C-alpha positions as CSV (number, residue, x, y, z in Angstrom):
1,X,-66.5,-12.0,-15.5
2,X,-69.8,-13.7,-15.3
3,X,-71.7,-15.2,-12.3
4,X,-70.7,-18.6,-13.1
5,X,-67.0,-18.3,-13.1
6,X,-67.1,-16.6,-9.9
7,X,-66.2,-19.1,-6.8
8,X,-68.7,-20.2,-4.5
9,X,-68.5,-18.3,-1.0
10,X,-68.6,-21.5,0.5
11,X,-66.5,-23.2,-1.5
12,X,-63.6,-24.3,0.2
13,X,-60.1,-22.4,-0.8
14,X,-58.2,-24.4,-3.1
15,X,-55.4,-27.0,-1.9
16,X,-51.6,-25.6,-1.7
17,X,-48.6,-27.7,-1.6
18,X,-46.3,-27.1,1.2
19,X,-43.0,-26.5,-0.1
20,X,-41.1,-29.6,0.3
21,X,-38.9,-30.4,3.0
22,X,-35.4,-30.7,1.2
23,X,-34.3,-33.6,3.0
24,X,-32.2,-34.3,6.7
25,X,-28.7,-33.2,4.7
26,X,-30.2,-30.7,2.3
27,X,-27.7,-29.3,-0.6
28,X,-28.5,-25.4,-0.9
29,X,-26.6,-23.6,1.2
30,X,-29.5,-21.2,2.4
31,X,-31.7,-24.3,3.2
32,X,-28.6,-25.8,4.8
33,X,-27.8,-23.2,7.5
34,X,-31.2,-21.9,9.7
35,X,-29.0,-19.3,11.4
36,X,-29.1,-17.5,8.1
37,X,-32.5,-16.5,9.7
38,X,-32.0,-16.2,13.0
39,X,-35.2,-14.4,14.0
40,X,-36.5,-17.7,13.6
41,X,-34.6,-20.0,14.6
42,X,-32.6,-18.4,18.0
43,X,-32.3,-22.0,19.3
44,X,-30.4,-23.0,16.4
45,X,-28.2,-19.4,16.7
46,X,-27.2,-20.8,20.5
47,X,-26.3,-24.4,19.4
48,X,-24.5,-23.1,16.9
49,X,-22.3,-20.9,19.1
50,X,-22.1,-23.3,21.9
51,X,-20.5,-26.0,20.2
52,X,-18.1,-23.3,19.5
53,X,-18.6,-22.3,15.9
54,X,-19.7,-19.4,14.2
55,X,-23.3,-18.8,12.9
56,X,-23.7,-18.3,9.0
57,X,-23.7,-15.3,8.2
58,X,-22.5,-14.0,10.7
59,X,-19.2,-12.9,12.0
60,X,-17.4,-12.7,15.9
61,X,-15.2,-10.3,16.5
62,X,-12.0,-11.5,17.5
63,X,-10.1,-10.0,20.4
64,X,-12.2,-7.4,21.4
65,X,-11.1,-7.1,24.9
66,X,-7.4,-7.2,24.1
67,X,-8.0,-4.2,20.9
68,X,-9.4,-2.1,23.2
69,X,-6.9,-2.0,25.8
70,X,-4.5,-1.6,23.1
71,X,-6.5,1.1,21.1
72,X,-7.5,2.9,24.2
73,X,-10.5,4.8,22.7
74,X,-12.5,7.5,24.8
75,X,-15.1,10.2,24.3
76,X,-14.4,12.6,21.7
77,X,-11.9,10.6,19.9
78,X,-12.1,10.3,16.2
79,X,-11.5,6.3,15.1
80,X,-10.9,4.4,11.7
81,X,-11.9,0.7,11.5
82,X,-10.5,0.1,8.6
83,X,-11.9,-3.5,7.7
84,X,-15.0,-2.9,8.6
85,X,-17.1,-6.6,8.1
86,X,-19.6,-7.1,10.3
87,X,-19.1,-4.1,12.6
88,X,-18.2,-5.9,15.7
89,X,-15.3,-4.7,16.3
90,X,-16.5,-1.1,15.2
91,X,-19.6,-1.6,17.6
92,X,-17.4,-1.7,20.4
93,X,-15.0,1.1,19.8
94,X,-18.4,3.3,19.2
95,X,-19.4,2.5,22.5
96,X,-15.9,3.9,23.9
97,X,-15.9,7.0,22.1
98,X,-19.6,8.1,22.6
99,X,-20.5,11.2,23.3
100,X,-18.3,13.0,21.1
101,X,-16.4,10.5,19.1
102,X,-16.5,9.3,15.0
103,X,-15.7,6.3,13.5
104,X,-15.2,6.1,9.9
105,X,-15.4,2.5,8.4
106,X,-14.2,1.4,5.5
107,X,-14.8,-1.9,3.8
108,X,-14.3,-2.1,-0.4
109,X,-16.4,-5.8,-0.1
110,X,-19.2,-4.0,-2.2
111,X,-22.2,-7.3,-0.7
112,X,-21.5,-6.8,2.6
113,X,-20.8,-3.3,3.5
114,X,-24.6,-2.2,3.1
115,X,-25.7,-4.7,5.2
116,X,-22.9,-3.7,8.1
117,X,-23.5,-0.3,7.6
118,X,-27.3,-1.1,8.3
119,X,-26.7,-3.1,10.8
120,X,-25.0,-0.1,12.4
121,X,-27.4,2.4,11.9
122,X,-29.9,-0.4,13.6
123,X,-28.1,0.2,16.5
124,X,-28.9,4.0,16.9
125,X,-25.1,4.7,15.4
126,X,-26.4,7.5,12.8
127,X,-24.5,9.6,10.2
128,X,-22.9,11.9,13.1
129,X,-21.2,9.6,14.5
130,X,-20.0,6.7,11.9
131,X,-20.1,6.8,8.2
132,X,-19.5,3.6,6.1
133,X,-17.1,4.5,3.0
134,X,-16.4,1.8,0.6
135,X,-12.7,1.5,0.1
136,X,-9.7,-0.5,0.7
137,X,-7.7,0.5,3.8
138,X,-5.2,1.4,1.4
139,X,-7.1,4.4,0.9
140,X,-7.0,5.5,4.0
141,X,-5.5,9.0,3.9
142,X,-8.1,9.9,0.8
143,X,-11.3,8.9,3.6
144,X,-9.1,11.2,6.0
145,X,-8.9,14.0,3.6
146,X,-12.3,13.9,2.4
147,X,-13.9,14.1,6.2
148,X,-11.4,16.6,7.2
149,X,-12.0,18.8,3.8
150,X,-15.5,18.3,5.2
151,X,-15.7,19.6,8.5
152,X,-13.2,22.6,7.1
153,X,-16.5,22.8,4.4
154,X,-19.4,22.7,7.6
155,X,-17.2,25.4,10.5
156,X,-15.4,27.6,7.6
157,X,-11.9,26.5,9.3
158,X,-9.0,25.3,7.9
159,X,-8.8,21.5,7.5
160,X,-4.7,21.3,7.7
161,X,-3.1,17.9,8.1
162,X,-4.9,16.4,11.1
163,X,-5.1,12.7,11.5
164,X,-6.8,9.4,13.6
165,X,-7.1,9.4,17.3
166,X,-7.4,5.3,17.0
167,X,-7.3,3.1,13.9
168,X,-7.7,-0.5,13.7
169,X,-7.2,-3.1,10.6
170,X,-8.2,-6.8,11.0
171,X,-7.0,-8.3,8.4
172,X,-8.7,-11.6,8.5
173,X,-11.4,-12.7,5.7
174,X,-14.9,-12.4,7.3
175,X,-17.1,-15.3,8.0
176,X,-19.9,-13.9,5.6
177,X,-17.2,-14.2,2.8
178,X,-15.5,-17.8,4.3
179,X,-19.4,-19.6,4.6
180,X,-20.9,-17.6,1.6
181,X,-20.5,-20.8,-1.3
182,X,-21.0,-18.0,-3.9
183,X,-18.4,-16.3,-3.0
184,X,-16.1,-19.2,-3.4
185,X,-13.6,-19.1,-0.7
186,X,-13.8,-22.1,1.0
187,X,-13.9,-25.4,0.4
188,X,-17.1,-26.5,2.6
189,X,-19.1,-25.9,-0.1
190,X,-18.2,-26.5,-3.9
191,X,-18.6,-22.5,-5.1
192,X,-17.4,-20.7,-8.4
193,X,-13.7,-20.4,-7.7
194,X,-13.5,-16.9,-7.1
195,X,-12.2,-15.6,-4.1
196,X,-12.2,-11.7,-4.9
197,X,-13.1,-9.3,-2.1
198,X,-14.5,-6.8,-4.3
199,X,-16.1,-9.1,-7.1
200,X,-16.9,-6.5,-9.7
201,X,-12.7,-5.8,-9.8
202,X,-9.6,-7.9,-10.9
203,X,-9.5,-11.3,-11.4
204,X,-11.4,-14.6,-9.8
205,X,-8.5,-17.3,-8.9
206,X,-10.1,-19.2,-11.6
207,X,-9.0,-17.1,-14.4
208,X,-5.6,-16.3,-12.6
209,X,-4.8,-20.3,-12.6
210,X,-5.6,-20.1,-16.1
211,X,-2.7,-18.3,-17.6
212,X,-0.2,-18.4,-14.4
213,X,3.1,-20.3,-15.5
214,X,4.0,-22.8,-13.1
215,X,7.1,-21.5,-11.4
216,X,5.1,-18.0,-11.2
217,X,3.1,-19.9,-9.7
218,X,5.1,-21.7,-7.3
219,X,6.4,-18.4,-6.0
220,X,3.3,-17.1,-5.4
221,X,2.4,-20.4,-3.5
222,X,5.9,-20.0,-1.4
223,X,5.5,-16.3,-1.1
224,X,2.3,-16.1,0.1
225,X,1.5,-19.3,2.4
226,X,4.8,-20.8,2.9
227,X,3.7,-23.8,0.9
228,X,6.3,-26.5,0.9
229,X,5.4,-28.3,-1.6
230,X,5.2,-25.1,-4.2
231,X,7.3,-26.3,-6.9
232,X,4.7,-29.2,-7.2
233,X,1.8,-27.9,-7.0
234,X,2.7,-25.5,-9.0
235,X,3.6,-27.5,-12.0
236,X,0.4,-29.4,-11.3
237,X,-2.2,-27.0,-11.3
238,X,-0.8,-23.8,-13.1
239,X,-2.5,-23.4,-16.9
240,X,-5.2,-25.5,-15.7
241,X,-8.9,-24.2,-16.4
242,X,-10.7,-25.3,-12.3
243,X,-14.3,-23.5,-12.4
244,X,-15.3,-24.7,-8.9
245,X,-13.5,-24.7,-5.1
246,X,-14.5,-28.4,-5.2
247,X,-12.5,-28.6,-8.3
248,X,-9.4,-27.2,-7.4
249,X,-9.5,-28.9,-4.2
250,X,-9.9,-32.8,-5.7
251,X,-6.8,-31.3,-8.5
252,X,-4.5,-30.6,-5.2
253,X,-5.2,-34.1,-3.9
254,X,-4.8,-35.9,-6.8
255,X,-1.4,-34.2,-7.3
256,X,-0.1,-35.3,-3.7
257,X,-1.9,-39.1,-3.6
258,X,1.1,-40.5,-1.0
259,X,-0.3,-37.5,1.7
260,X,-2.4,-38.1,4.4
261,X,-5.6,-37.0,4.6
262,X,-5.5,-34.1,6.9
263,X,-2.4,-33.2,5.5
264,X,-3.9,-32.6,2.2
265,X,-5.9,-30.4,3.5
266,X,-3.7,-28.1,4.8
267,X,-1.9,-27.8,1.8
268,X,-5.4,-27.1,-0.2
269,X,-5.9,-24.1,2.9
270,X,-2.1,-23.0,1.9
271,X,-2.9,-22.9,-1.8
272,X,-6.4,-21.1,-0.9
273,X,-4.9,-18.5,0.8
274,X,-2.3,-17.9,-1.4
275,X,-4.1,-17.7,-4.4
276,X,-6.5,-15.4,-2.3
277,X,-3.9,-12.6,-1.2
278,X,-2.7,-13.1,-4.4
279,X,-6.1,-12.0,-6.3
280,X,-7.1,-9.1,-4.2
281,X,-3.3,-8.2,-3.9
282,X,-3.3,-8.1,-0.4
283,X,0.1,-7.3,0.5
284,X,0.8,-4.8,-1.2
285,X,-2.1,-3.4,0.4
286,X,-0.8,-3.9,3.7
287,X,2.4,-2.3,2.5
288,X,0.4,0.6,1.6
289,X,-1.4,0.9,4.8
290,X,1.8,0.6,7.0
291,X,3.7,3.1,4.9
292,X,0.2,5.5,5.4
293,X,-0.4,5.1,8.9
294,X,2.4,7.5,10.8
295,X,0.5,10.6,8.4
296,X,-3.0,9.4,9.4
297,X,-2.6,8.8,13.1
298,X,-2.6,12.3,15.1
299,X,0.8,12.6,17.8
300,X,0.1,10.2,21.0
301,X,-2.5,8.5,18.1
302,X,-2.5,4.8,18.7
303,X,-3.0,2.1,15.5
304,X,-3.5,-1.8,16.3
305,X,-3.4,-4.6,13.4
306,X,-4.5,-7.7,13.5
307,X,-2.8,-10.4,11.4
308,X,-4.1,-14.5,10.8
309,X,-0.7,-15.9,9.0
310,X,3.1,-15.8,9.2
311,X,3.4,-12.9,5.8
312,X,0.9,-10.5,7.3
313,X,2.9,-10.6,10.8
314,X,6.0,-10.0,9.7
315,X,4.9,-7.1,7.9
316,X,3.2,-5.3,10.0
317,X,6.8,-6.2,13.2
318,X,9.6,-4.8,11.1
319,X,7.3,-2.0,10.1
320,X,6.1,-0.9,13.6
321,X,9.9,-1.9,14.7
322,X,11.9,0.4,12.3
323,X,9.1,3.3,12.7
324,X,10.0,3.0,16.4
325,X,13.7,3.0,16.0
326,X,13.0,6.1,13.7
327,X,11.4,8.3,16.6
328,X,8.4,8.1,14.6
329,X,6.5,5.8,17.3
330,X,6.6,6.5,20.3
331,X,6.0,2.5,21.8
332,X,4.8,-0.7,20.1
333,X,3.9,-4.2,21.1
334,X,7.1,-6.1,22.4
335,X,5.5,-9.3,22.1
336,X,2.7,-10.0,19.8
337,X,-1.0,-10.3,21.9
338,X,-2.8,-13.8,21.2
339,X,-6.4,-14.7,21.9
340,X,-7.0,-16.0,25.6
341,X,-7.7,-20.0,25.8
342,X,-11.1,-19.5,26.5
343,X,-12.1,-17.5,23.4
344,X,-9.8,-20.4,21.2
345,X,-12.1,-22.9,22.5
346,X,-15.4,-20.8,22.1
347,X,-14.2,-19.3,18.9
348,X,-11.3,-21.8,17.1
349,X,-11.1,-19.0,14.1
350,X,-9.0,-16.2,16.7
351,X,-6.7,-19.8,17.0
352,X,-4.4,-17.9,14.2
353,X,-4.8,-14.3,14.6
354,X,-1.8,-12.2,16.5
355,X,-2.5,-8.6,17.3
356,X,0.2,-5.7,16.8
357,X,-0.3,-2.3,18.0
358,X,2.0,1.1,18.1
359,X,1.8,4.5,19.3
360,X,2.6,7.3,17.2
361,X,5.2,9.9,18.7
362,X,4.3,13.4,19.7
């Protein structure tokens, strides 16, 4: 480069345009929610929490005290969090089982699992006390078998048939999934109509709706969400092409022209719930977990399951009752445990939660 082409040392720096502000109501999810960057917007995060809402990109663990009271984790225990999510429950359990304990965390969401593993590592929980496993909770026996096999390889002892002291399953969809429009779980923002916990497997809700028959969809809406207008909505939505969450929500409203706005929103929530359960095969996975639980628990081991709608709660209740009658469990929750009034006020997403627990017979 010639000297004439070089900038003069005293020349002012070239002007750079600042990033244009997106306006008071930006459209992009990343622009709208400052709490996605909590280090730079701690005041915003505090305001969101004070308003009783969950900051975007995070998840507030529900009924922590009640879960710890049901599971009674203690130092040296082997614990399993079948639905690791944001890691809030796991963090609290880890604090109780150390020193000497270990927690296995399961989650089949390939997007959120690495973030949560990194988050727990940053809190000081290394591989000696916590391991993350990308698996649906129906794969719990395989994860436990792998863990005990690794112990046997390390100390030369026979792995045998051993189980966990503590098992937790929180069946709710995490706030990170609900709040991210790219996942398609909510109508809060328009996003692709997907709803898969693992976007790399199975079919999306859009694909399901495009090929399902009206009677099959009506059955699905009734079975998965107790939708009172299942037949009508099944006929209106089956075989249609919807690419976004808003498109589906608009179609539900259009199919119910004489329904009040608030009631229409409840129908939308039920339809979304039913479809999410279907594409993730949630009931089948839960039934598998409930069948496998006794073999995965040590004698005297405890399990707690947090459910969020009647279809899940019925399955857990019946399984625990059957186990008690057959001598598999020595004790179960006689009444469902609910979040305290204060927690429901500060975190409305805890309102539908129901906790049930059981203790493996000795």
